[in-house]
C-alpha positions as CSV (number, residue, x, y, z in Angstrom):
1,X,38.7,-57.5,35.5
2,X,35.2,-55.9,35.8
3,X,36.7,-53.2,38.1
4,X,39.4,-52.4,35.5
5,X,36.7,-52.1,32.8
6,X,34.7,-49.8,35.1
7,X,37.7,-47.5,35.5
8,X,38.3,-47.4,31.8
9,X,34.6,-46.4,31.3
10,X,35.0,-43.6,33.9
11,X,38.1,-42.2,32.2
12,X,36.4,-42.3,28.8
13,X,33.4,-40.4,30.1
14,X,35.7,-37.8,31.7
15,X,37.5,-37.4,28.4
16,X,34.3,-36.8,26.6
17,X,33.2,-34.2,29.1
18,X,36.5,-32.3,29.0
19,X,36.3,-32.4,25.1
20,X,32.8,-30.9,25.2
21,X,33.9,-28.1,27.6
22,X,36.8,-27.2,25.2
23,X,34.4,-27.1,22.2
24,X,32.1,-24.8,24.2
25,X,35.0,-22.4,24.9
26,X,35.9,-22.2,21.2
27,X,32.4,-21.0,20.1
28,X,29.1,-22.3,18.9
29,X,28.7,-26.0,18.0
30,X,25.4,-25.9,16.1
31,X,26.4,-28.6,13.7
32,X,27.1,-31.2,16.3
33,X,24.5,-33.9,17.1
34,X,26.1,-35.1,20.3
35,X,24.1,-34.5,23.5
36,X,27.2,-34.0,25.5
37,X,28.3,-31.1,23.4
38,X,25.0,-29.4,24.0
39,X,25.3,-29.9,27.7
40,X,28.8,-28.5,27.5
41,X,27.6,-25.4,25.8
42,X,24.9,-24.9,28.4
43,X,27.5,-25.3,31.2
44,X,29.7,-22.7,29.4
45,X,26.8,-20.3,29.1
46,X,26.1,-20.6,32.7
47,X,29.7,-20.0,33.5
48,X,29.7,-16.9,31.3
49,X,26.6,-15.6,33.1
50,X,28.3,-16.2,36.5
51,X,31.4,-14.3,35.2
52,X,29.2,-11.4,34.1
53,X,27.4,-11.3,37.4
54,X,30.8,-11.3,39.2
55,X,32.0,-8.4,37.1
56,X,28.8,-6.5,37.8
57,X,29.0,-7.1,41.5
58,X,32.7,-5.9,41.5
59,X,31.9,-2.9,39.4
60,X,29.0,-1.8,41.6
61,X,30.8,-2.5,44.9
62,X,32.1,1.1,45.1
63,X,33.1,3.0,48.2
64,X,30.6,5.5,49.4
65,X,31.0,8.8,47.5
66,X,29.2,11.6,45.9
67,X,27.0,10.9,42.9
68,X,28.1,12.9,39.8
69,X,26.1,14.0,36.8
70,X,27.4,14.4,33.3
71,X,27.8,18.0,32.1
72,X,27.8,18.9,28.4
73,X,30.8,21.1,27.3
74,X,30.2,24.5,25.8
75,X,28.9,24.0,22.2
76,X,31.4,24.4,19.4
77,X,30.5,27.2,17.0
78,X,29.6,26.2,13.4
79,X,31.9,27.1,10.6
80,X,30.9,30.1,8.6
81,X,30.5,29.2,4.9
82,X,28.7,32.3,3.8
83,X,31.8,33.3,1.9
84,X,34.8,31.3,0.4
85,X,37.0,30.0,3.2
86,X,40.6,29.0,3.6
87,X,40.6,25.3,4.5
88,X,43.8,24.3,6.1
89,X,45.1,22.3,9.1
90,X,47.2,23.3,12.2
91,X,50.2,21.7,13.9
92,X,48.1,19.0,15.5
93,X,46.6,18.1,12.2
94,X,43.1,19.4,13.0
95,X,41.4,20.9,10.0
96,X,40.7,24.7,10.2
97,X,38.1,26.9,8.5
98,X,39.5,30.4,8.4
99,X,41.6,29.5,11.4
100,X,38.8,27.8,13.5
101,X,39.1,24.1,14.1
102,X,36.6,21.9,12.3
103,X,35.9,18.2,12.4
104,X,34.4,16.8,9.2
105,X,31.4,14.6,10.1
106,X,29.5,13.3,7.0
107,X,29.1,10.7,4.3
108,X,29.8,9.6,0.8
109,X,26.9,9.6,-1.7
110,X,24.6,12.3,-0.3
111,X,21.6,13.2,-2.6
112,X,21.8,16.6,-4.3
113,X,18.3,17.9,-3.8
114,X,17.2,20.5,-1.3
115,X,15.0,18.3,0.8
116,X,17.7,15.6,1.3
117,X,20.4,18.2,2.1
118,X,18.1,19.8,4.7
119,X,17.5,16.3,6.3
120,X,21.2,15.5,6.1
121,X,22.1,18.8,7.9
122,X,19.4,18.3,10.6
123,X,20.7,14.8,11.3
124,X,24.0,16.4,12.5
125,X,26.3,16.1,9.5
126,X,28.4,19.0,8.1
127,X,30.1,17.6,5.0
128,X,29.4,15.4,2.0
129,X,31.8,13.7,-0.5
130,X,31.1,13.2,-4.1
131,X,32.6,10.5,-6.3
132,X,33.8,10.4,-9.9
133,X,31.4,11.7,-12.5
134,X,29.4,13.8,-10.2
135,X,27.0,16.3,-11.8
136,X,27.7,15.6,-15.5
137,X,30.2,17.4,-17.7
138,X,31.4,20.9,-17.2
139,X,31.2,22.9,-14.0
140,X,27.8,24.5,-14.1
141,X,25.9,21.7,-12.4
142,X,28.7,21.4,-9.7
143,X,28.4,25.1,-9.0
144,X,24.6,24.8,-8.6
145,X,25.0,22.0,-6.2
146,X,27.7,23.9,-4.2
147,X,25.4,26.9,-4.0
148,X,22.5,24.7,-2.7
149,X,24.8,23.0,-0.1
150,X,25.9,26.4,1.0
151,X,22.3,27.4,1.7
152,X,22.1,24.5,4.2
153,X,25.5,25.0,5.8
154,X,27.1,21.8,4.3
155,X,30.7,21.6,3.1
156,X,31.4,19.5,-0.1
157,X,34.5,17.5,-1.0
158,X,34.2,17.4,-4.8
159,X,35.7,15.4,-7.6
160,X,37.7,18.0,-9.6
161,X,37.4,16.6,-13.2
162,X,35.1,14.1,-14.9
163,X,38.1,12.9,-16.8
164,X,41.3,12.5,-14.8
165,X,43.4,12.9,-17.9
166,X,42.3,16.5,-18.2
167,X,45.4,17.3,-16.1
168,X,47.4,16.3,-19.2
169,X,45.0,17.4,-22.0
170,X,44.2,20.9,-20.8
171,X,46.5,23.8,-20.3
172,X,47.2,25.0,-16.8
173,X,45.3,28.2,-17.5
174,X,42.2,26.2,-18.4
175,X,42.5,24.0,-15.4
176,X,42.9,27.0,-13.1
177,X,39.8,28.6,-14.6
178,X,37.7,25.4,-14.0
179,X,38.8,25.4,-10.4
180,X,38.1,29.2,-9.9
181,X,34.5,28.6,-11.1
182,X,33.9,26.4,-8.1
183,X,36.2,27.7,-5.4
184,X,34.3,31.0,-5.2
185,X,31.5,29.1,-3.5
186,X,31.7,29.0,0.3
187,X,30.7,25.4,0.6
188,X,33.7,24.0,-1.2
189,X,35.9,22.2,1.3
190,X,38.3,20.3,-0.9
191,X,38.9,17.9,-3.7
192,X,38.6,14.1,-3.9
193,X,41.0,12.6,-6.4
194,X,41.8,8.8,-6.3
195,X,40.1,5.8,-4.8
196,X,42.5,3.2,-3.3
197,X,45.4,3.8,-5.7
198,X,47.5,1.1,-4.1
199,X,44.8,-1.3,-5.4
200,X,43.9,0.3,-8.7
201,X,47.5,1.5,-9.5
202,X,46.9,4.7,-11.4
203,X,50.0,6.0,-13.2
204,X,52.2,7.7,-10.7
205,X,52.7,10.7,-13.1
206,X,48.9,11.2,-13.0
207,X,48.6,11.3,-9.2
208,X,51.6,13.7,-9.0
209,X,50.3,16.0,-11.7
210,X,46.8,16.1,-10.2
211,X,48.1,17.1,-6.8
212,X,50.4,19.6,-8.3
213,X,47.6,21.3,-10.2
214,X,45.2,21.4,-7.3
215,X,47.7,22.6,-4.7
216,X,49.1,25.2,-7.1
217,X,45.9,26.7,-8.4
218,X,43.6,26.2,-5.4
219,X,45.8,26.2,-2.3
220,X,42.8,27.1,-0.1
221,X,41.1,23.8,-0.6
222,X,43.1,20.6,0.1
223,X,42.9,17.5,-2.0
224,X,42.6,14.0,-0.7
225,X,42.7,10.4,-1.8
226,X,41.3,7.4,0.0
227,X,43.4,4.3,0.7
228,X,42.6,0.9,1.9
229,X,45.6,-1.4,1.3
230,X,48.5,-0.2,3.4
231,X,51.2,-2.1,1.7
232,X,52.0,0.6,-0.8
233,X,50.8,3.5,1.3
234,X,54.0,5.4,1.1
235,X,53.8,5.5,-2.7
236,X,51.1,8.3,-2.5
237,X,51.9,10.2,0.6
238,X,53.3,13.1,-1.5
239,X,50.3,13.2,-3.9
240,X,47.6,14.6,-1.7
241,X,46.9,17.2,1.0
242,X,45.3,14.7,3.4
243,X,44.6,11.0,3.5
244,X,41.4,9.1,4.0
245,X,41.5,5.5,5.0
246,X,38.8,2.8,4.7
247,X,39.6,-0.4,6.6
248,X,36.9,-3.1,6.2
249,X,37.1,-5.1,9.5
250,X,33.7,-6.7,9.9
251,X,32.8,-9.5,9.5
252,X,36.1,-10.7,8.1
253,X,38.7,-9.5,10.6
254,X,38.9,-8.0,14.1
255,X,37.6,-4.5,14.7
256,X,41.1,-3.6,15.9
257,X,41.9,-3.3,12.2
258,X,40.8,0.3,12.6
259,X,43.5,0.9,15.1
260,X,46.1,-0.8,12.9
261,X,45.1,1.2,9.9
262,X,45.2,4.5,11.7
263,X,48.6,3.8,13.2
264,X,50.0,2.8,9.8
265,X,48.5,5.8,8.0
266,X,49.9,8.2,10.6
267,X,53.3,6.5,10.4
268,X,53.3,6.8,6.6
269,X,52.6,10.6,6.8
270,X,54.8,11.1,9.8
271,X,51.9,12.9,11.4
272,X,52.4,15.7,8.9
273,X,48.9,15.4,7.2
274,X,45.4,14.8,8.6
275,X,43.9,11.4,8.3
276,X,40.1,11.0,8.0
277,X,38.3,7.7,8.8
278,X,36.1,6.1,6.2
279,X,34.0,3.7,8.2
280,X,32.3,0.6,6.8
281,X,28.6,1.6,6.9
282,X,27.3,-1.2,4.7
283,X,27.2,-5.0,4.4
284,X,29.5,-7.0,2.1
285,X,26.9,-9.8,2.1
286,X,24.2,-7.5,0.7
287,X,26.6,-6.3,-2.0
288,X,26.6,-9.9,-3.3
289,X,22.8,-10.2,-3.0
290,X,23.0,-12.4,0.1
291,X,20.1,-10.8,1.8
292,X,19.6,-13.7,4.2
293,X,22.8,-12.8,6.0
294,X,22.8,-10.4,8.9
295,X,23.5,-6.8,8.0
296,X,27.0,-5.9,9.1
297,X,28.3,-3.8,10.7
298,X,25.9,-3.5,13.6
299,X,25.2,-0.3,15.4
300,X,27.6,-1.4,18.2
301,X,30.3,-2.1,15.6
302,X,29.7,1.3,13.9
303,X,30.1,3.1,17.3
304,X,33.2,1.1,18.1
305,X,34.8,2.0,14.8
306,X,33.9,5.7,15.0
307,X,35.5,6.1,18.5
308,X,38.5,4.0,17.6
309,X,39.2,6.4,14.7
310,X,38.8,9.4,17.1
311,X,41.0,7.9,19.8
312,X,43.7,7.2,17.3
313,X,43.8,10.7,15.9
314,X,41.4,10.7,12.9
315,X,40.5,14.3,12.1
316,X,37.1,13.5,10.5
317,X,34.7,10.7,9.9
318,X,33.1,10.2,6.4
319,X,31.6,6.7,6.1
320,X,30.5,5.0,2.8
321,X,27.7,5.4,2.1
322,X,24.5,7.5,2.8
323,X,22.1,7.1,-0.1
324,X,23.6,4.7,-2.7
325,X,23.3,0.9,-2.9
326,X,24.0,-1.1,0.3
327,X,23.2,2.1,2.4
328,X,23.4,2.3,6.1
329,X,19.6,3.0,6.0
330,X,19.0,-0.6,5.1
331,X,18.5,-1.5,8.7
332,X,16.6,1.2,10.7
333,X,18.1,0.1,14.1
334,X,21.7,0.5,12.8
335,X,20.8,3.9,11.3
336,X,19.1,5.2,14.5
337,X,22.0,3.9,16.6
338,X,24.5,5.8,14.4
339,X,22.4,9.0,14.5
340,X,22.5,8.8,18.3
341,X,26.3,8.5,18.1
342,X,26.5,11.5,15.8
343,X,24.4,13.6,18.2
344,X,26.7,12.7,21.0
345,X,29.8,13.6,18.9
346,X,28.3,17.0,18.1
347,X,27.6,17.6,21.8
348,X,31.3,16.7,22.6
349,X,32.7,18.5,19.6
350,X,34.6,21.0,21.7
351,X,36.3,18.1,23.5
352,X,37.0,16.1,20.2
353,X,38.7,19.2,18.9
354,X,40.9,19.6,22.0
355,X,44.5,18.4,21.8
356,X,45.4,15.0,23.2
357,X,47.1,15.1,26.6
358,X,50.2,13.0,27.1
359,X,49.0,11.1,30.1
360,X,49.4,7.5,31.1
361,X,46.5,6.2,33.1
362,X,48.2,2.8,33.6
363,X,45.1,0.7,32.6
364,X,45.1,-2.7,34.3
365,X,42.9,-5.6,33.1
366,X,42.9,-9.2,32.1
367,X,43.1,-8.0,28.5
368,X,45.5,-5.1,28.5
369,X,46.0,-5.0,24.7
370,X,42.2,-4.8,24.1
371,X,41.5,-1.4,25.7
372,X,42.6,1.9,24.1
373,X,42.1,5.4,25.3
374,X,43.0,9.1,24.9
375,X,42.9,11.8,27.5
376,X,41.8,15.3,26.7
377,X,41.6,18.4,28.9
378,X,39.4,21.3,28.2
379,X,38.3,24.3,30.3
380,X,35.6,22.6,32.4
381,X,36.8,19.0,32.7
382,X,39.3,16.3,31.8
383,X,37.9,13.5,29.5
384,X,38.9,9.9,28.8
385,X,37.7,8.6,25.4
386,X,38.1,4.8,25.7
387,X,37.1,1.8,23.6
388,X,37.2,-2.0,24.1
389,X,37.9,-4.3,21.2
390,X,37.3,-7.3,23.4
391,X,33.9,-9.0,22.7
392,X,33.7,-10.3,26.3
393,X,33.1,-8.2,29.4
394,X,36.1,-7.1,31.5
395,X,37.1,-4.8,34.3
396,X,39.7,-2.1,33.8
397,X,41.5,0.0,36.5
398,X,42.6,3.5,35.6
399,X,45.0,5.6,37.6
400,X,43.5,9.1,37.8
401,X,45.9,10.4,40.5
402,X,47.8,12.5,37.8
403,X,44.5,14.4,37.3
404,X,43.6,14.8,40.9
405,X,42.0,13.2,44.0
406,X,38.4,13.1,45.2
407,X,37.3,13.6,41.6
408,X,33.9,13.5,40.2
409,X,34.0,10.8,37.5
410,X,31.0,10.0,35.3
411,X,30.3,8.2,32.1
412,X,28.9,10.8,29.8
413,X,26.9,8.2,27.8
414,X,25.4,6.1,30.6
415,X,25.4,8.4,33.6
416,X,27.3,5.9,35.8
417,X,29.7,7.4,38.3
418,X,32.9,6.0,39.6
419,X,34.8,6.6,42.9
420,X,38.6,6.7,43.3
421,X,40.3,4.5,45.8
422,X,43.0,5.6,48.1
423,X,45.6,5.3,45.3
424,X,43.5,7.5,43.0
425,X,42.4,4.6,40.8
426,X,38.9,3.8,39.5
427,X,37.5,0.5,38.3
428,X,35.4,0.4,35.2
429,X,33.4,-2.4,33.7
430,X,33.4,-2.8,29.9
431,X,30.8,-4.9,28.1
432,X,31.8,-6.4,24.8
433,X,33.1,-3.8,22.3
434,X,31.8,-1.0,24.6
435,X,32.9,2.7,24.3
436,X,33.3,4.6,27.5
437,X,33.4,8.4,27.6
438,X,34.5,9.5,31.1
439,X,34.1,13.1,32.2
440,X,36.3,14.0,35.1
441,X,35.6,17.1,37.2
């Protein structure tokens, strides 16, 4: 009888230990007061560290080969906005300024004074977006701001009317005159009309008439609306020149929401209109005065969202917001991190504006659905823009044999080099949510 009780006690202790290990796998257990759970968490952390060490050992265990260095592509020329330009887009949905490709890189809510505009330009941005009610009534103040922005080489996407119902209340001649007063300034890029119409449900006749007036009387400057909810996206696909989308993935949903939103937007437009990414550059917690919560998104999440947008075909990045409430400047580390990303994007602008190559690199990993990439080939190198939406470390194998053998492969951001095996494959380690930019020469 004592032996039987001893066996029951052993089984019970084993069950407790297995339960603790399961809890540790699922996440933090800060609210638990059971010592066994704490021990289980410690064991899991040690296991995670061992896994990371193994991944690092595997990643660094490369065959002998030449060490490569990253080489910046030839700089992309700035758009000329000295005179009014024709803003359009080409067959691959890249924006063009007088025929030269252009990637809008900017923000909502940029201040309208000379010192701020100079700072904004020097930080690497080329476009600013205004919201409803900008600059008071009439067009004089808007013209003054456009002229100031032109002095600093910054494009503006402007709200066309203080009162949307002007498209019904004014004659077409009056509306045309109001547009002409602003479209003679070289800094005008386009018009911003409606914010999340699927959510706010403006009258369909209003959205149609607004797009008709703008596209008829100012065909050189496309109009856009921004959309967040995708359920009714197709309702408005004919009521704008290009779409902007603003998914809000963190901290409420996975970062892969950016991918899902881009895919849905491109499907809705049948790839016949450019899509611009509006990243979440603020914290929902701070909007609701919850300043004790961490500021989200983090710098890592901002970088991840930005490159997801680029990889999935976004033709510009205009986050919300720069200088209003809940600004990205609230946390200096986040802001400095994003400025570094912007500097890198500008260095790689020639590559970003290169057509996507139809090439399957056959990525192999333990998490095949959590790595995405695009291949681009420009004059000096082939490039792989890639992003992980897995929060854990992982190894990914790529087949580069279709590009060549004995290649020089280097991560442009980190300087790490990778050596092909006999089959032309390379093995790349990704830390959680990491972006990899591989230059292949």
